[in-house]
N, C-alpha and C positions, 0 to 999 in steps of 0.2 A: 408165611403170608396169612394163614388163618388166624394165628395168634395176634398178628398186627391188626387185622380187621376187627377182631373181637375187642381188643383193648381200645382201639380207636372209636368203635361204636359206643362203648361204655362211657368213655370220657367225653365224647361229643354230646351224648345225652345229658351228662352232668353239666356241661357247659351251657346247653340250651336251658336246662332247669335253673342254673345259677342266675341267669338273666331273666327267665320267665316268671319265677316265683315273686320277686318284688313287683313286677308289673301286674300280676294277678291280685296281689294285696292292694295296690293302688286302685285297681279297677273295682274291687269289692267295696272299698271306701267310697268311691264315686257313685257306685250303684246304690249303696245304702243311704247316701245323703241326697242324691238327686233323683234316684229311681231310673226307670227306663220305659220305653214305649210299650213293651210287652209285659214287663214285670216278671220275667222268667229268670231263675237263678243262673241259667247258662249264659245270660247276656254279658256279665262281667268277665267270664272266662273267655268268651269269644272276643271281647274287646281287648283283653290282655294279649291274645294271639295276634290281633290286628296290630297292636303297638309293637309287638315283638317282630313281626314281619316288616313293618314300616321302618324300624331301626336298622334293618338290613337293606333298606332301599328297594323294597319290592313295590312296584306300582299297583294301584287299586283302580278297578273299574266300578264306578258308583252309579246306580240307577235311581233317579228321582221319580218317585211315584206321583208327585203332584202334577208334573207336566210330561211324564213318560219319556224323559230325556236321559241320555247317558253322559257321564263325564269321567275324565281321567285325572287321577291324582298321582303325579310322578315327581313333583317338586317337593322333595322330602329333606329333612334336616341332616346335614353331614355330621353335626355334633352328636346326634343320637347314635351314630355308628361307633362312638367310643365305647359304649357299654358292651355290645357283642364282641368288639375287638378285644377288650380285656378278658371277657369270658373265654374266647377262643384261645388267647395266649395261655391262660391257666390250663385249659384242656390239653393243648399240644405239649406243654411242658410236662404234664403228668404222664402223657403217652411216652415221651422220651425217657422219663425216669423209670417207668415200668419196663419198657422194652430194652432200654440201654443199647441203642444201635452203635455198632463199632465201624460200620462201613457206610459210604455215601448212598449206595443204592437202598439200604434199609431205611435211612433217613427219608429218602424220597418216597418209599412205600408208606412210611408213617404219615407224611404230609398228605399224600394222595388218599390214604385210607380215612384220615380224619376229615378231610374236605368232602369226600364222598358220603360219609356217614352223616355229617352235619347238614349237608344240602339235602339229603334224603329226608331227614327230620323236618326241614323247612318245607319241602314239597308236600309232605303229609299234613303239616300244619296249614298250608295254603288251601288244601282240599277241604279240611275240616272246618276252617274258619269262613269259607265262602257262604254267602247267603243270597237271598233274593235281591237285596239292595246293594250289597258289596260283594264283588267277585274278584278273586285273586287267582290268576292262572298259574297252576303248578309248574307248567313247562317254562314259565318265565322265572319262577322262584328258584327252581333247581340250578340253572346255569349262573344266575346272579349271585346266589349264596355260595355256590361252589367256587366261583372266581374270587369273591371276597374272602372266603375261608382259606383258600389255597394261598393267596397272597399274604394273609396274616400269618398263617402257619409257616410259610417259607421265610418270611421276615424274622419270625421268632426263632426258628430252628437254625437258620443259616446266616442271615444278614446282620444280626446283632453284633455290636463291637467285640464281645468276647469270643464270637464264633466266626469272626471275619477271616476270609481266606485271600489268597493272592490273585484270584481270578479277576481280570481287569474289568469285566462287565459288571461284576458285583460292586466293585469300587465306583464305577460310573453311576450305577443306580443310587447308591448311597450318597454320592456327591450331588447328583441332581436333586434328590429328595431334600437334602440339607439346604441347597440353594432356594428351592421352591418354598420351603418353610420360612426362610428368612424373608423372602419377598412377600409371602403371605402375612408375616408379622408386621411388615411395613403397611400392608393393606389394612390390617386390623387397627393399627394406630390411626391411619387416615379415616377409617370408619368411626372410630371413637371421637375424633375431632369433629366430624360431620354430625354425629349424634348430639354433641354439646352445642353446636351451632344451630341445630334445628329442634331443640327441645320443645319449643312451643308447638310445632307441627306434630311432633310425636304425642304430646299431651292431648291435642285435639283429636287425633285418631283414636287414642285410648278412650277418650270420653264418648266418642261416637259408638264404640263397641258396647260400653257399659257391661263389663263382664261380671261384676259382683265379686265377692270375696274368693270363693273357690275357683270361679272362672278366671279371676284376676291372677291367682297363683298359677293356674294352668297356662294362661296366656303368657305370663312372665317366663315360665319354663320353656315354652315353645319358642319364644323370641331368643332366649339364650342358646337353644340348640340350633337355631338358624343363623347365629352369628358367623360361623365358618363360611356358610354360603355367601353371606353379605360381604365378608372380608375378601373372598375370592372374586366377587363381583367388583369390589373396589380395585383389586389388582387388574382385572380386565379393563376397568375404566381408565386408570392412569397409564396403562401400557399401550393404549390405543385400540384395543379390541372392542371396547364398548360393552354394553349389556342391554337386555330387553326386559320390559315390564309390560307384556301383552303384545298382541298382534300389531304390526306396523310401527312399533315404538323403537327408539334408539337413543340411548343415553351415552354420550361420547364427549370428550373434552371440546370437540369442535362442532358437535351436533347435539341438539336437545329436542327430540321429538317425542312428546309424551302428553297424551290427552288427559288421562286420569290414572289414579293409583287405587288399589284396593285398600280397605280399612285395616291395614296391618301396621302397627306402630313402628316397626323397624324400618319400613319403607319411607318413613318421614325423614330419614337421613339422606335421601336422594338429593342431588344438586338440582336447583330450580332453574338453572340457566347454563349456558356454555361456560367453560373454564379452561381456556386454551393453555395456560401455563402447566396444567396437570399432565399434558402430553410429555413433559420432561421425564415422567416416570418410565417411559420407554427405554431410558438409559440403564435402568436397573438390570434387565436381562443381558444387556450388552456388557455391562461391568462384570456381571456374574460369569459370562462366557470368557472374558479376558482372564479372570482369576482362576476359574476351574480348569482351563486348558493350558495354563502356564507350564512350560517345560515338560510337555507331554508329547508322545508320538502321535502319528496320524491315526492309527487304529483306535487309540484311546479317545481321541477327539471325536471321531465319527461315532463311537459308542456313546459318548456323552450326549451328542446331539440326538441320537436315537432314544436314549433313556429319557431325556427331557421331553421329547415329542410324545412318548408313551404316557408319561406321568401327567402332562398337561391335557392330553386327550381324555384320560380317565377323570381328571378334575372337572373338565368342562361337562362331561356326562353327569357326574354326581351333583354338580351345582346348577343344573338347569332342569327344566321339565314343565309339565302342565299343572295348573292349579284350579281344577274343577270348571271354572267359568270358561265359556267359549272365547271370550275376549282375552282370557289369560291362558291361552293354549300353549304359550311359550314364555317362560320367565327365566332370566339368568343369562349365563354366558352362551355365546354361540358355540355349538359343539365342534365346528371346524375352524372358525375364524380365530378363536382364542389360542388353540394349540399351534396353528399355522403361524400366527404373528409372533408369539412368544419364542417359538423355535427359530424363526427367521432372525429375530433380534439377538438371540443367544448365538446363532451361527455367525452373525456379524462380529460379535465379541470374539469368537474363536478365530475368525479370519484376521481380526486386528492383532490378536496374540501371535499368530503365525508371522504377520508382517513385522511386528516388533522384534521377534527372534531373528528373523532374516536380517533386519537392519543392524542388530547387535553383531551378528556374524560378519557382516560386511565391514562394519566400523572397527571390529575387534581384533 
């Protein structure tokens, strides 16, 4: 176990550095061109750590000295998680290559050891990067990064197609994930169509910001990283769960309650009125339930429903949060309505699949 922990710590440190060094380089360029409020050389390094933590979906508490108010930034881009995901995959694979586990319990030790080491590094980074204006709680950073790292390491070491086993619950997780990705892809297509239809609004929002050359590039990158959030919001819209853009708002095919939107170009793709026909998208989880549970036993079907409920709950948490302003204390999918509705629609599909099989047996 000592050798496992030693190897896992070395590789987790390399994985953190693999993603952290490019961020430090970009921060140095930004500091050299735009400067900073204090002019200290430690500013770009601290900014790089902030970006590193934000990519892992760590929330920030921000204190505004102008009005002595506090704000929460927890609505973070899902697209940015791709970079630590790739770095963690590289690290866990190197751990497996060095340790060469031959038994399942050793593989579990490697996964746990890597997740523990990586989250420990994140907790230290949160403590070091905290300042008077931006505070990151290490006791939040540790469990969030541990869960993200453990899931990534588990998927890399066990759930990949080449390492796939006959455990039915692993199959159900993989099947549920494939189905969610397909539905998310349809949501991304719907988002693209909406962007094309509302280009004039998006241009107006971009003009209001006036980001400049470097600011424009940064704004473009941020919008790209937020596209997965917007695509999941589109899924929530056409499946009937709806989405929120601020307190008291609700954007739903049958309800459109929205007073104003922040000057974020991507939000220009929001529908401007009710669109009842979009509610037909609720059939997608039903169809997926019929297909996924075809010719399966009851235990497998129950596991499918549980896997989908877990994944949609995780998605709702990742694609929602607060965006600094008090009026924008909640943006995105509802953390309970989205998983509840999607799971219910999927369960209806599973029920229809059972009825079809019974009908075939009676007629057959």
